[in-house]
N, C-alpha and C positions, 0 to 999 in steps of 0.2 A: 392443336395443343394436346399434349398427352397428360393423362391424369396420373398423379403420383399417389400411390396407395400407402397410407401410413399404417404399418402393421404394429399392433401392440401384442408382442409375444406373451403367451400365457406362461405363468411361472411353472417350472417343472418341479413336480413333487417327487421326493425320494422313495416314497412308500412302494409304488409298483416295481421299481428297480430292485429295491431291497427284498421284497417278497419273492421276486423271480430268482435273485441270487441265493436266497435262503433255501428255496426249493431245489435248486441245482446242487447246493452243498449237501442237502439231505439225500438226494439221488446218488451223489458221489460216495457218501458214507455207506449207503446200502451196497453199492458196487464193490467198494473196498472190503466190506464184511464178507461178501460172497467170495471174493478172490482170496481173502485170508483163509477161509474155510477150505479152499481148494489147494492151498499150499501143502508142500510135502510135510509129512509127519516126522518127528524126531527119530522114530525107530525105523525109518525107511532105509533100506540098504543102498539106495541111490543118492542119499544125502551127501553133499560135497561142501567144501568151504565157500564156494560161490553162492550157495544158498544161505549160508550164515551171513555173508557179506550183504546179500540182498535184503535179508530181514533186518539187519542192523541199519541199512540205509533207509528202509521203510520206517523204522522206529524213530530215526533222527528227524525225518521229515514230518512224521505225525506229531512228534514232540514240539516242533516249531509251530504247527497248526494249533496244538493245544495251548501253547503259550500265547499265540495271537488271540485265540478265543478268550483266554483268561484276561488279557489286557483289554480287549473290547468290552468285556462284561464287568470290568473293574474288580476282578478277583485277584487277590495276592496270595501266592503260596509261600 
């Protein structure tokens, strides 16, 4: 006769996953800041329209992130 083990799963708490995700977000923000500092300056002779497009796409995506953070934190602009 085989024994059947009754497993009582422990409840999963969101805090560790949240803390990990929060740290990853902060690491990404530091990386983004460093990369923004490395971007071409407006007075560069090598500046092209593709750079303008890239910075506009970056701004659009960052705006979406800012909106999501506002909504998560209950902030209304």
